[in-house]
LOBAZA-816426 format. One record per residue (C-alpha): residue in one letter; y, z, x. Coordinates in steps of 0.5 Angstrom, whole numbers, padded with zeros to 4 digits, always signed. Each point is the difference from the previous one (the first is absolute). Last residue first. Example, Ala and Ser with C-alpha at 12.3 -4.5 7.8 and 13.67 -1.06 7.14 Angstrom:
// residues 2
s-0002+0014+0027;a-0007+0002-0002;
END
This chain:
// residues 845
g-0040-0497+0242;s+0004-0001-0007;m+0000+0007-0003;k-0004+0002-0005;r+0003+0000-0008;g-0001+0007-0003;a-0003+0002-0006;p+0005-0002-0004;k+0006+0004-0003;k+0001-0002-0007;t+0008-0002-0001;n+0003+0005-0004;r+0006+0003+0005;a+0000-0007+0002;n+0003-0003-0007;a+0007-0001+0003;g-0003-0004+0006;l-0003+0001+0007;a-0008-0001-0001;v-0004+0006+0002;e-0004+0003+0006;a-0003+0006+0000;k-0007-0001+0003;r+0004-0004+0005;f+0002+0007+0003;d-0006+0004-0002;e-0002+0002+0007;w+0008+0002+0002;p-0001+0008+0002;d-0007-0003+0003;s-0005+0006-0002;r-0002+0007+0003;l+0004-0001+0006;n-0003+0003+0007;a+0000-0007+0004;l+0006-0002-0003;r+0004+0006+0003;g-0003+0000+0007;p+0001-0007+0000;s+0007+0001-0001;n+0002+0005+0006;e+0001-0004+0005;v+0002-0007-0002;t+0005+0004-0005;f+0002+0004-0006;y+0006+0004+0000;a+0005-0006+0000;p+0002+0000-0007;g+0000+0008+0000;i-0006+0004-0003;d+0000+0008+0000;p+0006-0001-0005;a-0005-0002-0006;l-0002-0007-0003;e-0008+0001+0001;d-0001+0001-0007;w+0002-0007-0001;n-0006-0003+0004;l+0002-0003+0006;p+0001-0006+0004;m+0002+0000+0007;a+0005-0005+0004;v-0002+0002+0007;p+0004+0004+0005;a-0001-0002+0008;g+0004+0007+0002;k+0006-0005+0001;r+0001-0006-0004;a-0003-0006+0001;r-0003+0001-0007;t-0008+0000-0001;s-0003-0003-0007;y-0004+0005-0004;p+0003-0004-0007;a+0003-0006+0002;v+0008+0000+0002;a+0004-0004-0005;t+0001-0007-0001;a+0006-0005-0003;g-0003-0007+0000;r+0002-0002-0008;g+0003+0007-0002;n-0003+0007-0001;r+0002+0004+0007;l+0007-0001-0003;y-0001+0006-0005;d+0003+0005+0004;v+0001+0006-0003;l+0006+0003+0005;i+0000+0008+0000;r+0006+0003+0000;g+0004+0005+0006;r+0003-0005+0003;r-0002-0007-0003;r+0006-0004-0002;a+0002-0001+0007;k-0007-0003+0002;a+0001-0006-0006;i-0007-0002-0002;t+0002+0001-0007;a-0004+0004-0005;v+0003+0007+0000;f-0003+0007-0002;r+0002+0007+0000;e+0007+0001-0002;p+0000-0007-0004;a-0006+0004-0004;d-0001-0004-0007;a+0004-0007+0003;a-0005+0001+0007;m-0006+0001-0004;a+0001-0005-0004;d+0002-0006+0005;a-0006+0002+0004;i-0005-0001-0006;g+0004-0007-0003;k-0001-0002+0008;a-0007+0001+0000;f+0000-0004-0007;g+0004-0005+0002;k-0005-0001+0007;v-0006-0001-0004;e+0003-0005-0005;g+0003-0004+0006;w-0006+0000+0004;g-0004-0002-0006;a-0005+0003-0005;s-0007+0000-0001;p-0004+0003+0007;m-0002+0006-0004;l+0004+0005+0003;p-0001+0007+0005;s+0006+0005+0000;v+0002+0002+0007;v+0005+0006+0001;h+0002+0000+0007;l+0003+0006+0004;g+0006+0002+0005;k+0002+0000+0007;g-0006-0004+0004;g-0007+0001+0000;s+0001-0003-0007;t-0003+0006-0004;k-0005-0002-0006;v+0001+0000-0007;f-0004-0004-0006;a+0002-0001-0007;a-0003-0003-0006;l+0004-0005-0005;g+0001+0001-0007;a+0008+0000+0000;d+0000+0007-0001;e-0005+0001+0006;l+0005-0004+0004;r+0006+0004-0002;q-0004+0007+0001;r-0002-0003+0007;v+0007-0001+0002;e+0002+0007-0001;r-0006+0003+0003;a+0002-0004+0006;a+0007+0003+0000;s-0002+0007+0000;i-0004-0002+0006;v+0006-0002+0003;a+0004+0006-0002;p-0005+0004+0003;w+0001-0003+0006;d+0007+0002+0001;v+0006-0006-0001;d+0006+0002+0006;d+0000-0007+0003;g-0003-0006-0005;p-0007+0000-0004;d-0004-0006+0000;l-0005+0000-0006;d-0003-0007+0000;m-0002-0002-0007;v-0007-0005+0001;i-0002-0004-0006;q-0008-0004+0002;d-0003-0006-0003;p+0006-0005+0002;r-0002-0007-0003;e+0003-0006+0003;l-0005+0001+0006;e-0006+0001-0005;d-0006-0001+0005;f+0004+0001+0006;s+0001+0007-0002;s+0007+0003-0003;q+0004+0006+0002;w+0001-0003+0007;p-0003+0004+0006;h+0004+0004+0005;v-0004+0002+0006;e+0002+0004+0006;l-0001+0001+0007;a-0002-0007+0001;g-0002+0000+0008;g-0004-0007-0001;q-0006+0004+0002;v+0001+0004-0006;l+0001-0006-0004;g-0006-0003+0002;i-0003+0007-0002;l+0002-0002-0007;g-0003-0007+0000;d-0007+0004+0003;i+0001+0004-0006;d-0001-0005-0005;e+0005-0005-0004;i+0006+0000+0004;a+0007-0004-0001;v+0006-0003+0003;l+0004-0006-0002;p+0001-0006+0002;n+0006-0003+0003;d+0000-0008-0001;s+0007+0001-0003;k+0001-0002-0008;d-0002+0008-0002;q-0002-0001-0008;p-0007-0002+0001;d-0001+0006+0004;h-0005-0003+0006;f-0005+0005+0002;t-0003+0003+0006;l-0005+0005+0001;i-0001+0005+0006;k-0007-0001+0003;g+0002-0005+0005;s+0004+0005+0004;q+0007-0001+0001;g+0002-0005+0006;k+0006-0003-0003;w+0003+0003-0006;a-0001+0000-0007;h+0005+0001-0005;k+0002+0007-0003;q+0003+0003+0006;f+0005+0006+0001;f+0002+0002+0007;c-0001+0005+0005;q+0002+0001+0007;r-0002+0007+0003;g+0000+0006-0004;m-0007+0000-0003;g-0004-0004+0005;s+0000-0006+0005;p-0002-0005-0006;c+0004+0003-0005;r-0001-0004-0007;l+0003+0002-0006;l-0004-0005-0005;a+0001-0004-0006;l-0006-0001-0004;p-0002-0006-0005;r-0006+0004-0004;r-0008-0002+0000;i-0002+0007+0003;v+0006+0005+0000;f-0001+0005-0006;p-0007+0000-0002;a-0001+0000+0008;m+0003+0008+0001;r-0005+0004-0003;s-0007-0003+0004;w+0005-0001+0006;t+0002+0007+0001;e-0005+0002+0006;s+0000-0007+0003;y+0007+0000+0000;y+0001+0006+0004;d-0005-0002+0005;a+0005-0007+0001;l+0006+0005+0001;g-0004+0004+0005;q-0002-0006+0004;k+0007-0002+0000;t+0002+0007+0002;v+0003+0006-0004;g+0003+0005+0005;a+0004+0002-0005;d+0007+0000+0004;d-0003-0006+0003;w-0001-0004-0006;y-0003-0007+0002;v-0003+0002+0006;r-0005-0005+0004;d-0007+0002+0000;p-0003-0005-0003;h+0003-0005+0004;t-0003-0006-0003;l-0003+0002-0006;k-0007-0005-0002;v+0000-0001-0007;t-0007+0000-0003;h+0001+0006-0005;k-0005+0006-0002;p+0001+0003-0007;l-0001+0007+0000;d-0006+0003-0003;a-0004+0003+0006;k-0004+0006-0003;r+0002+0006+0002;a-0004+0003+0007;a-0003+0007-0001;g+0004+0006+0001;g-0001+0005+0006;g+0007+0004-0002;e+0003-0001+0007;r-0002-0004+0005;v+0000+0005+0007;v+0006+0000+0004;d+0000+0007+0004;a-0001-0002+0007;a+0006-0004-0001;s+0004+0006+0000;k+0006+0001-0006;d+0007+0002+0001;e+0002-0007+0003;r-0002-0004-0007;l+0002-0007+0001;g+0003-0004-0006;r-0001-0003-0006;f-0004-0006+0002;a-0003-0005-0006;a-0007-0001-0001;h-0002-0006-0005;r-0008+0002+0001;l-0003+0005+0005;i-0007-0002+0003;g-0006+0004-0001;d-0005-0005-0002;a+0000+0000-0007;t+0008+0000+0001;w+0004+0005-0001;s+0006+0001-0005;r+0008-0002-0001;f+0003+0003+0006;e+0005+0005+0003;v+0000+0001+0007;e+0003+0006+0004;a-0001-0001+0008;v-0003+0005+0005;l+0001-0002+0007;q-0005+0002+0006;p-0006-0005+0000;e+0001-0003+0007;v+0002-0007-0001;f-0003-0007-0002;q+0004-0006+0000;v-0003-0004-0006;h+0002-0008+0000;r-0007-0001-0004;r-0005+0006+0001;a-0001+0001-0008;a-0002-0007+0000;d-0004-0001+0005;d-0004+0006-0002;l+0001+0007+0002;k-0005+0004+0005;e-0002+0007-0003;c+0003+0007+0002;f+0007-0003+0000;p+0005+0002+0006;s-0001-0008+0002;d+0001-0001+0008;d+0006-0002+0003;r+0005+0006-0001;e+0007+0000-0002;l+0003+0006-0001;k+0007-0001+0003;h+0001-0007-0004;l-0002+0005-0006;r+0007+0004+0000;e+0005-0006+0001;f-0004-0005-0005;l+0000+0005-0005;d+0008+0001+0001;s+0002-0007+0000;a-0005-0001-0006;v+0004+0006-0004;a+0006-0003+0002;s-0001-0007-0003;s-0003+0004-0006;f-0007+0001-0001;g-0003+0001-0007;t-0005-0006+0001;g-0006-0003+0005;v-0005+0006-0001;r-0007-0001+0003;g-0007+0001-0001;s-0004+0007+0000;y-0003+0000+0006;v-0005+0007+0001;l+0002+0005+0006;k-0006+0005+0001;g+0000+0007+0000;g-0005+0000-0007;r+0005-0004-0003;h+0007-0001+0003;y+0005-0005-0003;g+0002-0007+0002;l+0006-0005+0000;v+0003-0006+0003;l+0007-0001+0000;s+0004-0006-0002;g+0005-0005+0003;v+0003+0005+0005;k+0007-0002+0003;s+0003-0001+0007;k-0003-0008+0001;s+0003-0001-0007;t-0001-0005-0006;t-0008+0000+0001;s+0000+0007+0000;p-0005+0003+0005;v-0007+0003-0003;y-0001+0008+0001;g-0005+0004+0002;a-0004+0007-0002;v+0005+0003-0005;v-0003+0006-0003;f+0000-0001-0007;e+0004+0005-0005;q-0001+0000-0008;r+0001-0004-0006;d-0003-0003-0006;s+0005+0000-0006;c+0002+0005-0005;k-0003+0006+0004;s-0003+0006-0003;k+0000+0006+0005;i-0004+0007-0002;w+0002+0007+0003;q-0005+0006-0001;g-0006-0006+0003;n+0000+0003+0006;r+0004-0004+0005;g+0003+0004+0006;s+0004+0007+0000;v-0001+0004-0006;y+0006+0003-0004;r-0004+0003-0006;a-0001-0003-0006;d+0002+0003-0007;k+0004-0006-0002;r-0005-0005+0002;k+0004-0006+0002;s+0001-0008-0001;v+0003-0005+0004;v+0002-0006-0004;g+0002-0007+0003;e+0003-0005+0004;l+0006-0002-0005;g+0001-0007-0002;l+0003+0003-0007;r-0006-0002-0004;c-0005+0003+0005;a+0005+0008-0001;h-0001-0002-0008;r-0008-0001+0001;l+0000+0007+0005;i+0004+0004-0005;m-0004-0002-0006;e-0007+0001+0004;g+0003+0007+0002;g+0002+0002-0007;e+0002+0008+0001;e+0003+0004+0005;f+0005-0004+0003;h+0003+0001+0006;e+0007+0000+0003;s+0001-0001+0008;f+0006+0005+0002;r+0005-0004+0003;l+0004+0001+0007;l+0005-0006+0002;p+0003+0000-0008;g+0003+0008+0000;c-0003+0007+0001;g+0001+0002-0007;k-0006+0003-0001;m-0005-0002+0006;l-0002+0008+0001;r-0002+0001-0007;q-0003-0007-0001;l-0005+0002+0006;q-0002+0007-0003;a-0002-0003-0006;k-0004-0005+0004;r-0003+0006+0004;e-0002+0003-0007;i-0003-0007-0003;l-0004+0000+0006;a-0004+0006+0000;v+0002+0005+0006;d-0005+0000+0006;r+0004-0005+0004;l+0007+0005-0001;d+0000+0003+0007;h+0006+0005-0001;g+0005+0002+0005;d+0006-0004-0004;l-0004-0006-0003;y-0006-0003+0002;p-0005-0006-0003;l+0006-0003-0004;d-0002-0007-0004;f+0003-0006-0002;a+0006-0001+0003;y+0004-0007+0000;y+0004-0002+0006;v+0006-0005-0001;f+0002-0004+0006;r+0005-0006-0002;d+0005+0002+0005;t-0004+0001+0006;r+0000-0007+0004;g-0003+0000+0006;e-0001-0008+0000;r-0007+0001+0001;l-0001+0006-0004;d+0004-0004-0006;a-0005-0005+0001;q-0006+0005+0000;l+0003+0003-0007;a+0002-0007-0003;s-0008-0002+0001;f-0002+0007-0003;d+0003-0001-0006;s+0002+0005-0006;s+0002-0002-0007;g+0007+0000-0003;s+0001-0007+0000;s+0005-0001+0005;t-0005+0003+0005;e-0002+0007+0002;v-0001+0002+0007;v-0005+0005+0001;l-0002+0007+0002;e-0006+0004-0003;g-0002+0007-0001;d-0002+0006+0002;v+0005+0006+0001;i-0001+0006+0006;a+0004+0006-0002;n+0005+0004+0005;q+0006+0004-0003;a+0001-0003-0007;p+0005-0002-0004;l+0001-0008+0002;k+0006-0001+0004;k-0004-0001+0007;l-0004-0006-0005;a+0006-0004+0000;d+0002+0000+0007;s-0007-0003+0002;i+0001-0005-0005;r+0006-0003+0003;k-0001+0002+0007;g-0003-0007+0002;f-0008-0002-0002;r-0003+0000+0007;d+0003+0006+0004;s-0005+0005-0004;w-0006-0005+0001;d-0005+0006+0003;i-0007-0003-0001;g-0005+0004-0004;t-0004-0004-0003;r+0003-0001-0007;t+0006-0001+0004;l+0005+0006+0002;v+0007+0001-0001;r+0003+0007+0002;v+0006+0003-0003;s+0005+0005+0003;k+0005+0005-0002;g-0005+0005-0003;g-0007-0003+0001;i-0001-0006-0005;h-0007-0004+0002;m+0000-0006-0003;q-0007-0004-0001;l+0001-0008-0001;r-0004-0005-0003;y+0004-0006+0002;g+0001-0005-0007;d-0003-0003-0006;f+0000+0005-0005;k-0005+0002-0005;i+0003+0002-0007;e-0003+0006-0002;h-0005+0003-0005;l-0003+0007-0001;w-0006+0001-0002;a-0005+0006-0003;d+0002-0002-0007;g-0004-0006+0000;s-0002-0007+0003;p-0001-0003+0008;t+0004-0006+0001;k-0004-0006+0001;r-0002-0004+0006;r+0000+0006+0005;l+0002+0001+0007;r+0000+0007+0002;a+0006+0004+0002;f+0003+0003+0006;q+0001+0008+0001;p+0004+0000+0007;k-0002+0004+0006;v+0005+0005+0000;f+0004+0001+0007;d+0004+0006+0004;p-0003+0005-0005;a+0006+0004-0004;i-0002+0007+0002;q-0004+0003-0006;k+0001+0004-0007;r-0005-0002-0004;a+0001-0004-0007;g-0006-0001-0005;k+0003+0003-0006;i+0008+0000+0001;a+0004+0006+0000;s+0001+0000+0008;p+0003-0008-0001;e+0005+0003-0005;p-0001-0002-0008;t+0002-0006-0003;q+0005-0003-0004;k+0006+0003+0004;a+0007-0003-0002;e-0003-0005-0005;p-0003+0005-0004;e+0005+0005-0001;p-0002+0006+0002;k+0000+0005-0006;a+0006+0004-0001;p+0001+0007+0000;k+0004+0003-0005;k+0007+0002+0000;g+0002-0006+0004;g+0007-0002-0003;v-0004-0003-0006;m-0006+0000-0003;l-0001-0004-0007;k-0007+0002-0003;g-0006-0005-0002;g+0001-0004-0006;p-0007+0002-0003;g-0002+0007+0003;g+0001+0003+0007;d+0000-0005+0006;v+0006+0000+0004;i+0006-0006+0000;e+0003+0002+0006;a-0005-0004+0005;i+0002-0006-0004;k+0008+0000+0003;r+0005+0003-0005;g+0006-0004-0002;t-0001+0001-0007;k-0001-0007-0004;v+0002-0005+0007;s-0006+0004+0003;e+0000+0001+0008;p-0003-0004+0005;r+0006-0004+0002;e-0001-0002+0008;e-0008+0001+0000;l+0000-0005-0006;i+0005-0005+0002;d-0003-0001+0007;p+0005+0000+0005;d+0002-0006+0003;n-0004-0003+0006;q-0005-0004-0004;t+0006-0004-0004;r+0004+0002-0006;a+0001-0004-0007;f+0006+0002-0004;a+0004-0006+0002;d-0005-0005-0002;s-0007-0002+0002;g-0005+0002-0006;k-0004+0007+0001;i-0007-0001-0001;l-0005+0003-0006;l-0008-0003+0001;w-0004+0000-0006;n-0007+0003-0002;e-0003+0000-0006;r-0006+0005+0000;k-0007-0002-0004;e-0003-0004+0005;r-0006-0003-0003;p+0001-0007+0004;k+0005+0001+0006;s+0007+0000-0002;a+0006-0005+0003;m+0006+0004+0001;r+0006+0001-0005;v+0007-0001+0003;l+0006+0005-0002;h+0006-0003+0004;w+0007+0005+0001;r+0007-0003+0000;g+0006+0006+0001;k+0000+0007-0001;l-0004+0007+0001;k+0003+0007+0001;e+0004+0001-0006;g-0002-0006-0004;d+0002-0007-0001;l-0007-0004+0001;e+0000-0007+0000;f-0006-0004-0002;e-0005-0005+0002;f-0006-0003-0003;h-0007-0002+0003;g-0007+0001-0004;k+0001-0006-0005;k+0000+0005-0006;y+0005+0004+0003;g+0004-0006+0002;k+0000-0003-0007;t+0002+0007-0003;a+0005+0001+0005;d+0004-0006-0001;n+0004-0001+0006;v+0004+0005+0005;p-0003+0006-0005;k+0005+0006-0001;w-0001+0007+0002;a+0005+0006-0002;g-0001+0007+0004;r-0005+0006+0002;d-0002+0002+0007;w-0004+0006+0002;l-0002+0004-0006;l-0005+0004+0003;v-0008+0001-0003;r-0005+0006+0003;g-0006+0000-0001;g-0006-0002-0005;g+0000-0007-0001;y-0005+0000-0006;q-0001+0007-0001;g-0004+0005+0003;q+0006+0002+0004;p+0005+0002-0004;i+0006-0006+0000;t+0006+0003+0003;g+0008-0002-0001;e+0004-0005-0001;f+0001-0005-0006;s+0006-0004-0002;g-0003-0006+0000;y-0006+0002-0003;d+0004+0000-0006;l-0001-0008+0000;p-0007+0001-0001;h-0005-0002+0005;d-0004-0006+0001;e-0006+0000+0004;v-0002-0002+0007;h+0002-0005+0004;v-0001+0001+0007;a+0005-0001+0005;l-0002-0002+0008;r+0007+0000+0004;k+0001-0006+0004;e+0006-0001+0005;g+0003-0006-0001;p+0007+0003+0000;v+0001+0007+0003;l+0002+0005-0006;s-0007+0003-0001;p-0003+0002-0007;g-0005+0005+0001;r-0006+0001+0003;t-0005+0000-0006;v+0005-0004-0005;a-0004+0002-0007;w+0003-0006-0004;s+0002+0002-0007;r+0003-0004-0006;l+0005+0005-0004;v+0000-0001-0008;g+0005-0003-0005;d-0002-0007+0002;v+0001+0001+0007;e+0003+0005+0004;l-0002+0000+0008;r-0004+0006+0003;l-0001+0000+0007;d-0005+0007+0001;y+0000+0002+0008;h-0005+0003+0004;l-0003+0006+0003;r-0008+0000-0001;r-0004+0005-0005;a+0007+0001-0004;d+0006+0000+0004;h+0004-0005-0004;k+0007-0002+0001;h+0003-0003-0005;v+0003-0006-0001;v+0005-0002-0006;f+0002-0007-0003;k+0005-0001-0006;r+0001-0007-0003;k+0007+0001-0003;a+0003-0001-0007;g-0004+0007-0002;g-0008+0000-0001;s-0004-0002-0006;r-0006+0004-0002;r-0007+0001+0002;g-0002+0007-0001;g+0000+0007+0004;r-0005+0005+0002;p+0004+0003+0006;e-0003+0004+0005;a+0000+0007+0000;t-0008+0000+0001;k-0005+0005-0004;t+0001-0001-0007;f+0001-0007+0001;d-0006-0002+0002;r+0001-0007+0005;k-0004-0006+0001;k-0001-0002-0007;r+0007+0000-0001;y+0002-0005+0006;t-0006-0005-0002;e+0003+0001-0008;l+0007-0002+0004;a-0002-0007+0000;m+0000-0004+0005;
END
């Protein structure tokens, strides 16, 4: 940005901010961080670039915890003279408020800063009085017509990083590096403010010390004895988030809704129905709540377990409760109905949240304030869905806390998910003491209505636990209001309808049956009598492909930790088949087969085997002197045939049967060694992309589901294996030669510590790479997920997407990230840059 924008926003006859100009700096590039108490307290990061200070407004200030993301809004460039500014901007002027010079020093880019900035991800090192070490700035995807350019500021892993339990640098070092004063000591009174030292003049309360008034001073607060229980406020389900300035938006958590009653040295933990669960979650959360600066309070929130991807997972929470494990519990607080002798239910939500945020400041990693967004509800929902999260809860800012569902809170989900009554079960086909599927229903007009079965989502332990519970509730007759047909009754053992299961599903059929349902856990905090069909939405068109392969033992668990069964894997591939098909049909395949499930005996197989499904194709390699045929598929039946055979990974060649000796894609596999952080892998992928594009090739990216990223280029099948592999090797060798401290091109593990292997060997004849959307035989049932380049961010690690969260992501994408893959193919060669790109070659099928 030019300084014209900076100057147009300011009247320099009223503000002491420097008018400045573009000029050359010294030998070292300067950086400063201003603490800016304007309409909202925030921090401004400014880096010297081309004679100006390129600037970002960091809403919550920098964090020294690696991976902790801080929103950084790109704002106008500032003059270099601004680097020494400290004082007051008069009210009525742009940015009116107090400005403190919080940090200063020198910075340098780790790589080419210009290219990094253009690509939307650059690394740099700071050498300041407070901030040091490596940092990342990563540009976020923007929605149409959005004026703000949002980035994320993230600390790298190095000697200057801190953990969640270490002191917050913002609280530890609040003083100015220029004058030593705190922001409260910068007193209003004309341009530049006045320096007050020694307490000669009363300082304004420091914003971060106490940003909100005491409860008694808040409009709507009523002095009252704390109630024994407050019936919670709930959200109504809507497909879309509400819009407008009257609403704020929070990420929807996937855990247990709990009300924390704090009184002196005691804490009571109550469910949403008022059941006392104080002894169920261990002492760590309760002990943390006791340390909050309140005599008595009622805090409303959600207790969750966060997986390695950073998202809350109800199944993981259930597993931890079964095992008596409490070390992963985190409590997110989002409301405060009562505080220090005052009932706050008549106080506006935005005021209650302000009180709650003050109460929880600096409370540590076990207790977290539920942040919110005050604009862009649809954008927040879309972003949450792309990340595979559950959804968004929108709330009116001015709303009172009113028990029940009254329309002041709206929940918008990324996938259909709700509670159902368990009315029966089908025994497992692999064990006499486990369930294979659950029979579900919901109440309508006081009667129990049949809604189908759920047969995946159970780990072995869960299947055993459910059998033990349900066996005690068995009954002879059906609890449903209408008679079931023979297919619905087959092998069913009915039970008393007392247990409640949370289930995720694709859609409803026209006759009210769940499609592609997955069990997520028992809801012991909700009464079966309260379960009704949510949303009342109409059935969606049955647009998923159907297969004819019969699965034997469909309840066999393939991923025990994630509870994904053979049926669950088949359902996942039915969801993804239309996107996956172009990359796997009519290609030689290498498979990782685990017939008894992940974690048991697994082996790679590329040849046909005895007893394989008749829907799997066989193909003789003309260069293979043995009589063993290769395997391949040409339709959804073939893929489900692989599922039946226990294939948990699908790895195709880089060529099809039609052009076996001419590859139609290049795969560059980025495999990080030990001590390589994820942003460095993202940076490497962008560098590979640039080198491929410089050679005239398009580049697409996907997570591997393992440790790294794959960058893939489509080719016209014209060059042979030797030429394609040689080209890929040239890229890998060049990267290793240009930055030997970052990259290696040799497979030896001893040389890979702290570096990224640029693996070109996937491009030889007979070599394979995991297919887009293929599952991996790893913990959590991860999948290899195609991404848009602008989705590459620290939020999404290599195994972030799983069988569980991928369908929700795909259902909410506006377009397929690899939709134009074949349209972008060109011939490999010296003139590839100038090759006219054809309209696209249709995949063989």
